[in-house]
C-alpha positions in Angstrom: 2.2 1.5 -15.9 -1.2 1.7 -18.7 -4.3 3.2 -17.5 -6.2 0.3 -15.5 -10.4 0.8 -14.4 -12.4 -1.1 -12.0 -15.7 -1.3 -11.4 -16.7 -1.3 -7.9 -20.0 -2.3 -6.4 -21.8 -0.1 -3.8 -24.3 -0.8 -1.2 -27.8 1.1 -3.1 -26.7 -2.1 -5.8 -24.9 0.8 -7.9 -21.5 0.6 -9.6 -19.0 3.4 -9.8 -15.4 2.8 -12.3 -12.3 3.8 -10.9 -9.9 4.3 -13.1 -5.8 4.3 -12.1 -2.8 5.6 -14.2 1.0 5.0 -13.7 1.3 8.8 -11.9 -0.9 7.7 -9.0 -3.3 9.2 -9.9 -7.5 8.3 -10.0 -10.6 9.4 -11.3 -14.1 8.5 -11.8 -15.6 8.0 -15.3 -17.2 10.8 -16.7 -15.1 13.2 -14.5 -12.0 15.1 -15.4 -10.6 15.6 -12.1 -7.4 13.6 -11.4 -7.2 13.2 -7.6 -3.8 12.2 -6.0 -3.3 9.2 -4.5 -2.6 8.1 -0.7 0.7 7.4 -0.8 1.1 10.8 -2.3 -0.2 12.6 0.1 1.5 10.8 3.1 4.5 11.6 1.1 6.1 14.5 3.7 5.8 12.6 6.4 9.0 11.2 6.0 10.8 14.0 8.0 14.0 11.9 7.7 14.0 9.9 5.1 16.8 12.3 3.3 19.3 11.6 6.2 18.3 7.7 6.1 18.2 7.3 2.4 21.6 9.0 2.4 22.9 6.6 5.2 21.9 3.6 3.3 23.2 4.7 0.3 26.7 5.5 1.2 26.4 2.1 3.1 25.3 0.4 -0.4 28.0 2.4 -2.6 30.8 1.0 0.6 29.0 -2.8 0.2 29.8 -2.6 -3.4 33.5 -1.5 -3.4 32.6 2.2 -4.1 29.6 1.7 -7.0 28.0 5.2 -6.5 25.4 3.3 -9.0 24.4 0.8 -6.6 22.0 2.6 -4.2 19.7 3.5 -7.5 20.1 -0.4 -8.7 19.2 -1.7 -5.3 16.6 0.3 -4.8 14.9 -0.6 -8.3 15.5 -4.2 -7.5 13.7 -4.1 -4.4 10.8 -2.1 -5.8 10.5 -4.8 -8.8 10.9 -7.7 -6.4 8.2 -5.9 -4.2 5.8 -5.4 -7.1 6.4 -9.3 -8.0 5.1 -9.9 -4.7 2.1 -8.3 -4.7 1.7 -9.8 -8.2 1.9 -13.3 -6.8 -0.2 -12.6 -3.9 -3.0 -11.0 -6.1 -3.0 -14.3 -8.0 -3.1 -16.3 -4.9 -6.3 -14.7 -3.5 -7.9 -14.3 -6.6 -7.2 -17.6 -8.8 -5.5 -19.9 -5.9 -2.4 -19.7 -8.1 0.8 -20.6 -6.3 4.0 -19.0 -7.4 6.2 -21.5 -6.2 9.4 -19.7 -7.8 8.6 -16.5 -5.8 10.6 -17.0 -2.2 9.1 -13.8 -0.5 5.6 -15.3 -1.8 6.2 -18.7 -0.4 6.9 -17.4 3.1 3.9 -15.0 3.1 1.8 -17.8 1.8 3.0 -20.5 4.6 2.8 -17.1 7.5 -0.3 -15.6 6.4 -1.9 -16.8 3.2 -3.2 -20.1 4.2 -3.9 -18.9 7.8 -6.6 -16.5 6.2 -9.9 -16.8 4.1 -9.4 -13.9 1.4 -12.2 -12.1 0.0 -10.7 -9.3 -2.4 -7.7 -8.3 -3.8 -5.8 -5.2 -5.3 -9.3 -3.0 -4.9 -9.7 0.7 -6.0 -11.0 3.5 -4.0 -11.7 6.9 -3.8 -12.9 9.1 -1.0 -15.6 12.1 -2.7 -15.0 14.9 -0.7 -11.5 14.9 0.0 -10.7 13.6 -3.8 -7.9 11.2 -3.1 -7.4 7.8 -4.4 -6.2 5.0 -3.5 -5.6 1.0 -4.1 -6.4 -1.6 -1.4 -4.1 -4.5 -1.4 -6.3 -7.3 0.1 -9.9 -7.6 2.2 -10.3 -10.9 4.4 -13.6 -12.3 5.7 -15.8 -12.9 7.4 -17.4 -9.8 5.2 -14.4 -8.0 4.2 -14.2 -7.0 7.7 -10.1 -6.8 7.8 -8.1 -4.8 5.3 -4.4 -5.6 4.4 -1.7 -3.5 3.3 2.0 -5.8 2.1 4.9 -4.2 2.6 8.1 -5.2 2.0 11.6 -4.7 4.5 15.1 -5.0 5.0 15.1 -7.5 8.1 18.0 -5.7 9.6 15.8 -2.1 9.6 12.9 -3.6 10.6 14.3 -5.0 13.8 15.9 -1.7 14.5 12.8 0.7 13.8 9.8 -1.5 12.9 7.1 -0.1 10.4 6.4 3.0 9.8 3.7 5.4 11.5 2.6 6.0 7.5 1.3 2.9 7.1 -1.4 3.5 9.7 -2.5 6.2 8.2 -2.7 4.8 4.5 -5.1 2.3 6.2 -7.1 4.5 8.2 -7.4 6.7 4.9 -8.5 3.6 2.7 -11.1 2.3 5.4 -12.8 6.1 5.4 -12.6 6.4 1.5 -14.4 2.8 1.2 -16.8 3.7 3.8 -17.4 7.3 2.0 -17.8 5.8 -1.3 -20.6 3.5 0.2 -18.4 0.4 -0.7 -19.8 -3.1 -0.1 -16.3 -3.4 1.4 -16.4 -1.8 4.9 -13.4 -2.7 7.0 -13.7 -2.3 10.5 -10.1 -3.9 11.1 -6.7 -3.2 9.4 -3.4 -5.4 9.0 0.1 -4.0 7.7 1.6 -7.6 6.5 5.3 -6.6 6.6 7.6 -9.3 4.7 11.1 -9.2 5.3 13.5 -9.2 2.1 16.0 -12.1 2.9 13.0 -14.7 3.4 13.5 -14.6 7.3 9.9 -13.9 8.1 6.9 -11.9 8.2 5.4 -9.4 11.0 1.4 -9.1 10.9 0.7 -5.3 12.8 -3.1 -4.3 13.8 -4.2 -0.8 13.2 -6.0 1.1 14.9 -7.9 2.6 11.6 -10.0 5.3 13.3 -6.1 6.9 14.4 -4.8 6.3 11.2 -7.8 8.2 9.7 -6.8 11.1 12.0 -3.1 11.3 11.2 -4.1 11.0 8.0 -6.5 13.8 7.8 -3.9 16.4 9.1 -1.5 15.0 6.7 -4.0 16.0 3.9 -4.3 19.5 5.2 -0.4 19.9 5.0 -0.2 18.6 1.6 -3.1 20.8 0.4 -1.2 23.8 1.8 2.2 23.1 0.3 0.4 22.1 -2.6 -1.4 25.8 -3.2 1.8 27.4 -1.7 3.9 26.4 -4.8 
């Protein structure tokens, strides 16, 4: 992913230019300091990720005639599929473009996209004090009051385990960063939209942004300690 830069409008009329690169780093124009992303800082919350990932990998290998490369290939395919979905939703919100060839997008559009008034998509943000960055997937009206995050999920796994607590922390961190940087985007509500990869449906889950922020603050502290111990 090449370096991208966005100009964000603040409440006081000024603009701040935020850049992002392919290493999940963000920085402000004129500053050398590279800030880690919210998702990077939340990575250690996957306490059971290794066990769950190992179990999933073994299952995928069995279902593909013992192909040990199948988990890596399928994971890459799921990531690419998620990126295409994000791009299709972004084009729909920003330009009204409808990608009828993308089945996941069509599912999202029919169940979510056509039922809300969208105001912004894929907006960079940063927290000036805690020094982290991120990209908010979307905002809906009135007055940008709801912040959204898109997640693709395996339907079977989601039916058993639901979403991740990390998703709450992610949106809480985004909302607080927008307030602290003085953005005109000031969400008071948050939704995580889980889109099933098999096209079976969409689940929209409301997030307590204040609770998510408290979780992120604790995670940020742990991340800082772990980074300092290396």
